[in-house]
N, C-alpha and C positions, 0 to 999 in steps of 0.2 A: 328376237322378233315380237314387239307388244302389241295385241289384238287390242282397240277400243268399242265395245261396241257402243253405237249411239241410239239406235232405237231397236224394236222387234216388229217384224211385219206378221201379219195374218196370212201372206203368199208362202208356200212352201215349194221349193224347188229342189228336184230331187238330180242327185249328181252320184257320181263314182265314189265307191266306198273309201276305195284305196286311192289315195291323192300322191302318193310318191311318186309315181313318174310323172315326167314333165307333162307328157301329152294329156294324162288326165286331168292336171292342173289348169291346162290351158283350155280344153274343152267346159273344165267347171265354168271359168272366169267367161268365156262366150256366153255360157247358157245363161248366167246370172245376169250379164249386159242387155242380150236379147230380151229376158223377161221383163228389165226395169224398164227397157225402152218401148215394149209394150203397153205396160201399164203407164207409163207418162203421157204416151200419146192418147189413150183410153180414157182416163179418169186425171189426168194431170199430175198425179203422185203416185207414191207407192201406200197401199193401204196397209194403216198401222193395227198392231194386234190390239184389240180392246178386251179390257179384263172383264167385262161385264157381258157381253155379245159372244165374242168368240170363246172366252175360259168358263163361260156360265157362273160366274161371280158375281152374289147378291148380298153384299154388304154395304152398308150405311156408310160405312168409313171407307172402304175403297172407293166409293161413287163419289165422295167428299172430296177426296183426294186428286180423284182423276179431272174433276172439274176444276179446282183448283191450280191443277198444273195446266189444264187448256187454257185458262183465264190469263196465268203468268206468262203464257208463251203466246198467246195472243197480243198482250201487252208488249212483248218485247219485239215481235213482228213489226209493231205500228209504231214504235218508237223512231222519232227522226234518226237516230243516231244508226239503227238496225244495219243500213245501208251505205253508210259512211265508208268512206276509204281508209279513212284511219282508226277504223273500231278496233283493230287487235292491238293497235299500237298506245290508242286510248286506255284499254281494257290493263293494258301491262304497266300503266301509270296508276289504276287506279289499287291495283294488286300490289304494287310497290309502296303506294300509300300506306295500305291494310298494314304491309309488315312493317313499314314506319311505325305506326301507331302502337303494335304490338310491342316492338322493342322498346317505345315510350314508356309504355305500362311496366315491361319490365324492368326498366332504368328506376321506377318511380317505386316499384316492389322493393328492388335494392337498396333506395335510398331510403325508405323509410325502415327496413330491416338495420341498416347501419345505424339511423338513428336513436332506435329502441338498443342498439349496443352502446351509442355514446350515455344513453341515459342510464345503462344499467350500470356502467364504467364510474356515471357520476354518483349514482346511487351508493353503491361500493364506497365511494371516498367520502360520502356524508356518513355512512355507517362507522368507519375509522376514525372520523374527526371526534362521533359522539363518545368511541370507546375511548380514546386516548385522554378525553376530557371527564372520563369515569360516569356517562351517562347511562350509559349501557355495558351490560356485562360482555366478555369475547364472544356467549353464546347467543347476543343479542336481546337478552333480557334487562328490562328498562330497572336501573338500580332507583336506590332511595335518591339520591342524587336529581335523577330527573325528572321524579315524580312530584306532584302535588303534595303540598303540606297533608297528612293523614286527616288532621279535623277539618281540610276544606272539600274532602271526596264526598263525603253524605250531602253538606249542602248542594255541588253540582250537580249528584244525582237527582237530590228532589224537587231541584227545579227542571232538570229534563222530563222527570217524571210525570212533574204537573204540566209542561210544555206538550208531553204526549198525548195526556189525556184529554187537553183541551181542545188542542188542535184536532184531534181524531174524533170527539166527538162533533167540532163545527163542520169536519167535512162530510161528518154522515149527514148532517143536517142543511148540505148543500149551500153552506155560507161561501159568498163570493169571495175569490183569494183562496180559497181553503182546501182546493179537490185537488191539489197537486201531494207529493210523497211526503207525507209526514216527517217520515224519519229524518229525511233531508232538513227539514226547518228544525227538527229537535238537535240534529246532530250542530246547527248553525250555533248553539250555545255553547262558546266555547272557554275555556278556563284562562285565557292568553293573562289577562290580569288581574286574575283573583287574588292573586298573593300580593301582590303591589297594593291594591286597594284595600285588603282587609290589614296589611301593616300599616296605612295610611290612618284607618278608624283606629287602629291602637296605639296611636301618638307618633310614628316612626317621621322622620326627615324625609323632606323631597328627594334630598340627595340619595338616601338609601332604596328608596323606590325606583329610581333610575338603574341601579344595579341589578334590580331584580327582573326585569324584562329587555325585549332587543327592541320595545317601541320606540319612537321617538317621544320625546318630551311633551310637546304639544297637542299628540294625539291622547297623552295620559292625563293632561290638564282638564282637553275636552271630557274623555270618559267619565272622570270623576265627576263634573261640574253637572255633566248631563245625569247621572246616576242620582246625584245628590235633589234635582231638580225631579226625578222620579219618585225620589222618597217622598219629598213633601207632595206630592200629587195625591200619592196612595196613602198619607196621614191623612189631608182630606177628604177624600173621598170615605176613608174608613170612619171620621167623625162624623160625617154626614148619615151612617147607616147605622150609627150608634155603635161602634167598635173602638171603644174608648180606649181600652187596655192597650190592644194591638196600635192603635193610630200613636199612643203615647211611646211605644216602642220606636215604630218608625221616625218619630219626629227624633228622639234618642240617638239613633242612628246617623239622622242628617245633621243635629248639631255635630257631632264629633266629627263629621266630615267638613263642615265647614268652618275651617281655620287655614291659618299660614299662606303660603305663596300660592296656592291654587286658588284661593277665592280672594285675593288679591285685587282692588280697585285697576291698578297697572302693575305688570311685571319689571316695571321700571324704578318703581319707587326703592 
């Protein structure tokens, strides 16, 4: 038998201590019934135990919790569904819906975990491909075949250092669009086409460039042409401030880039 306490009353009823005999239990039930009947007739309700008045608890947290409980109970009693004949069945539907939502959330978590497992399997497959192609060792260390040429590593480091220094100062000076994470901006300087562009400047053929990168030929052509245009703009800016020696170096690099099919007027000629 399970007993559930709904409320505590400030009224105390004395009954026999030994309730094992049937007569004692029946007498106790009659005493409680008579007391509840008299209270309902006199006050319309059974007085509840008040923590502040009856237990002499003077605590702000308890007072706040009691007031909130009274407010919630009052709102529940005044709700249009409080006396609805189908209240229990409707509450059962609400509980069923909550259980379904919890099951849905659990299913989403399981699906996310399964997706993570699939991504891990894909990552392992990619690592196997790199190992078989010789770009990484069995221990996962990048080999010389998978690295940038050694002479380009300092160039990339210098560019990233300059970008980091300038972007950090700009962010500190509250320049627009410079308040985001500058580390992320510096990481955007990627070395994907450094090797093919360097080979092009050194006289390589375009067919050789295509074998150095997975980038589409059209994207590579646009990148080289934009880089050459940037070099010309920098050359003009340097001449404007009197840096003639450095401007000459930029002009030389621009001239080396402007050749062959990448700068042809039409690729169909």
